[in-house]
N, C-alpha and C positions, 0 to 999 in steps of 0.2 A: 413340387407342383402336384395338385390333386389329380386323381384319376379322372380322365376326361371322357369316360364312357358316356355316350349320349343318353339323356334321361327320357323316359317315356312321357309323352304329352297326352292330355285328355283329348278325346275325340272332339272335332269341331262342333258337332251337334250338341254334345253335352256342355261344352263351354258356352255355347249360345244360350242354353236354358239356365245357366248359372249367372252369367254376367248381367242380364237384364233385370232379374229380381233384385240382385245386389244394388244395381243402380237405383231401383225403386226404393230400397231401404235408405240409401243415402239421401235421396230427394225427400223421402218421407220424414226423416229426422230433421232435415233443414226446414221443411214446411211446418212441422209441428212446433219447432222453436219460434218460427215466425208468428204462428197463431198465438202463442203465449205472450210474446212481446207486443202484439197488436191488439190484444184484448178479446180476440175471438175465443169462443168456448167450444171449439170442435174437439171431440175426444180423440185420443191418440189412435184408437182402433179404426175410426173412420178415416183418419188421415192416412194411415199406412195401407188400408184397403184401397183407397183411392190411388196412391202413388205406386204401390207395388203392381196393381193391376194395370195402371197407365203405362208402365214401362215393360212389364212382362209380356204384354200383347205383341210387342215388337219382335219377340223371339219367334212367334208364329209367322211373321211377315218377312223376316230376314232371309230365309232360304229362297223365297220368290224374288226378293229384291236382288240378291246376289246372282241368281240365274239370269234375270233380265239384264243386269249391268254387264255381265260377261258376254251376253249375246250382242249387245250394242255398246262396245267400249268407246271411250273418247280418245281418239288418236291425235297425234300432232298435226295431221292433215285432215281437212274436211270436218272441222269440229262443230260447225254451226248446226247441222241437222241432228247429230246425236245430242247436243246440249238442249235443243228445243224439245226433242223427244223425251229426254229425262226430266225436263221442267214440267211437262204435262203429266208424266207418269208419277212424279213426286207428289203432285197435287192429288192424284187418284189414290195413291197409297196413304196419304195423310187422311183423306176422307174415309177410306176403308178402316183405318185404325180408329178414328173417332166413332164410327158406327159400331164397331165391335166393343169399344169402351162403353158406349151408351147402353147397348144391350146387356153387357155384363153387369153394370151397376143396377139396372132395372131388375134383373134376375136376383141379384144379391138382396136388394131391398124387399122383393116379393117373398123370398124365402126366410129372411131373418128380420126384416124391419129395422135393421141397424142404422140405415142411412136416412131415415125419415126425418129426424129432428132437425138436423142441420148438416149441410155438406161443406167441405173445405172451400174456402174462397168466399164465404158469405152467402151461399145459395139458401133461399128460404125453405122451410120444411115442406111446403106444398109443391116444391119444384119437381121432386122425384117422380110422382105419378104422371107428370106431364112430359112425355118422351121428347116432344119437339123442343120444349123449353130447355130440357136437360141437354139435348144435342147442341142447341145454340150456345148454351153456357160453355160446354166443352169445346165447341168450335172457337170461341173467343180465346180460350186458354191454349189450345193445342194445335191449331191449324198450322201456324208458323213453325212450331216445334217439330211437327211431323215432316215438314219439308226439310228442315235442318237435319233431322235424323237420316232421311233418305240420302241426302247429298253427302253426309258424313260416311255412310256405308259405301256409297259409290267411290269416294276418294280412297277409303281404306282398301277396297277391292282393287282399284287401279294400282295403288302402291304395292300391294301384295303380288299382283300379277307381274308388275314390272320387276320386282325382286326375284320372282320365280324364273322369269325369262332370263334375267342376268345370271342366275345360278346355273341354268341350263346351258347358256352360252359358255360359261366358264368351264363346265364339265365337258362340253363338246370340244373346247379348245384343248383341254388336258388330254382328251382321247386322241385328238388329231396329232398332238405332239408325241404321244405314245406310238401311234402308227408311224409317224415320221422316223422315230427312233428305230423301230423295227425295220423299216425300209433301209435305213442307213446301216444298221447292224448286220442284217442277214447276208447281204452280198459279200461284205468283207469277211465274215466268219465262214461262209460257204466256200469262198475261193481258197482260203487257207486250208480248210478241211479237205477239199477235193485235191489240192496240191499234195497234202500229206498222204492221202489215200493213193494217189498216183505214185509217189515215191515209195511207199510201203509195198506196192504190188511187185516191185523188183527186189525187195529185201525180205519181207515177211508177209506172205500171202494171208496167213491166219490173222495177223494183226490188222491187215487192210480190211479183211472180211468183218472182223469185230468192229472196226471203226465205222464201216458202212451201216451195220446194225444199230450202233449207238447214235449215228446221225439220223437214222429213221426215227428212233425214239425221241430224239431232241425235237425234230420237226413236228412230230405228232403232238408233243406237249406244247409247242409254240402255238399251234392251231387251236388247241384245247383251251388255253387260258386267254384267248383274245376276247375283247369286248368289255373288260372291266378295268377301272383305274386302280383298284386295290384288290389284293388277294390275301389269303392267310399266309403267315410266314412259313408254315410247313409246305404249302404248295410252291412258294417261291424257292425254298431250299431244295425241293425235289427237282425243280427246273434247273437250278444251279448245279445240282449233282449230275444231271444228265449232260449238261455242258462240260463239266469237269471230267466225266468219263471219256469223252472224246479227246480232251486235252491230255489226259494221262496216257492214252494210247499214242498220241502224237509225240509226247516228250519222254515216254518210257519212265525210267527211274529218276529222271531229272526233276520231276514234279511230285511233291508230296503235299497233301491237303488234309487238314484236321478240322473237325467241327467241335465247338464247345457251346452248346445251346441249352438254355434252361427249358425244360418241358412246358412250363406255364406260358412261355412266349410263343408257342407254336400256333395258337389261335389268334395272335395279334394281327391286326390288319396292317399291311405294308404296301407301298406302291408296286404295281405289277411290273415285273422285269427291271427291278432296281438294283439287284445284287450282281447280276451277270456282267454289266458293263464295268463295274468296279473291279471284279475279279479278272476280267479280261485285261484291264489296265495293268494289274499286278503281273499277269503272265507276260504281257508284252514288254514291260520294262524291268521286271525283277527276275523272270525265269528265262525268257527266250534268249537274251544276249549272253548268258553265262554258260560255262561248260560243266561246272560242278552242280550237284543237286541243290534245289531251292525249295523253300517251304512257304505255303500259304495257310493261314488260319482264319476261320470264320467264327466269331463269337456273338452271342445274343443273350441279353439278360434284361430283366425288368427292375427298375429302381425308382421309387417315389412317383409312381404313375407315369413313367416314361419308358419307352422301349429303346434300348441301346444296342446297336449293331456295330461291330468292328471287323474290318478286313485287314489282316496284318501280313506283311511279307518280309523277307530278309534280303531285299534288293538294295540298291544304292540310296533310296530315300530321297529327301529333298536336299539340294545342294547347299553348301555353306553360305552362298550369297542370298539365300532366302527364296530363291525361285522354286516354284512348284514344278514337278516333272511334267512333261508334255501330257496333256489330258485328252487331246483329240476330241472326237465326237462324243464318246461314251460319257466321261465325267461331266462335260459341259451340259449334256442333256439331263444327267442325274440332278444337278443343282437346279436347272431350270424347271424340271418337273416337280421337285420338292417345293419350290417357291410357288408354283402354280396351284398345287394341291393343298398346301398348308399355310400359305402366306408367310408370316415371319415365325410361325410356331414350329421351327425345326432347327437342327444343328447339322451341318455337313462340313467337316474340316479334315485337312491332311496334316500330319505331323510325323516327325522322325521317332523311331523307337530308340530307347536307350542303348540296346544291344545291337543296333544297326537295322535298317529297313524302314518301311513306311507303314503308318497306321492311317487308314481311312475310317473315320468315325461318322456314324449316322445316328441321330437321335430324334424321335418323334413321340407324340402322345401315344400312350398305350391304350389302344381301343380294340375291343374284340367284337366279333360278329357271331351271334348264336348259331347261325347257319353253318359256320365253319367248324367241322368236327376234326379231331386229330387223334392219332395213336402215338403215344410217346416212344414206342419201340419201333415205329415204322419209318425206316429210312434215315433216321438222324442219330 
């Protein structure tokens, strides 16, 4: 799959002043072919001046139309009044366009004389000096087209605004799910940590004090990275490391964690708070029940425009009957958030390691954010 880094788009104002002249070129070419087939002897210069000007003038009016359309949108309820308002305004904008068109043609003719002989559409050569006659001719050709253009712009604006609102609602839903995950995660984690601190106070006061310090660091990082659906992988790994420092104090030599992360992946965008629930699941089912030491490994690499992340442990893995280990709140939310953020463009699967244990694999499009800086030697 190709790298799916978002491409830069031209500014809306620049696109506006490119699209309308191009539309004039298309209609100019069509109209010139029509004059050739119909026997008119209008030169191509006249035809293209007429059509390019005719359509390019809409580029000046579009910002005002868009502004008015967004001030008075047509909603599903109470449509009558907005529709009548836009019907009247569409007539006014069509008239303004025709007036501007008439003035421009008169100025071009005054300066160049190029339109004197004959105008497109069969206008006689003595028509140009007569402003009113010229306006009447343009009115016959363009009045209905101006109204059509206005309503086309209105419908496009309505569709774009509806799409934008849908995207905002989707983002808000993803944020709400992230907040819900935090509310579900933190009490469970805090209770376990506080219980561990309480137990250590009677066995190892220094370890208990260190655990309190790491808990403070973890909570500060939790508050710091709120508010975004995605963060840089480096930031996510720092958050995960803060969580693991607490777990290492809790499990002592029973827990070993290694990282194998390609430096180029540290700028990749990943869902906020996506790795901690996966590692917590490994600790809960692969480390906590056992008496001998266990190991967890975190891997990340880039391949063919995709970001691959694996969490490996040496626990019991998936049972022979094919049932996945109990996933609880954490992994269920992980899958749900991935679907919410990326639709079908992600992979999230659990499988057994050949040497024993579980592999949790996450794959998403490799996308970077220029605002995310990183240091390859910092913390990874």
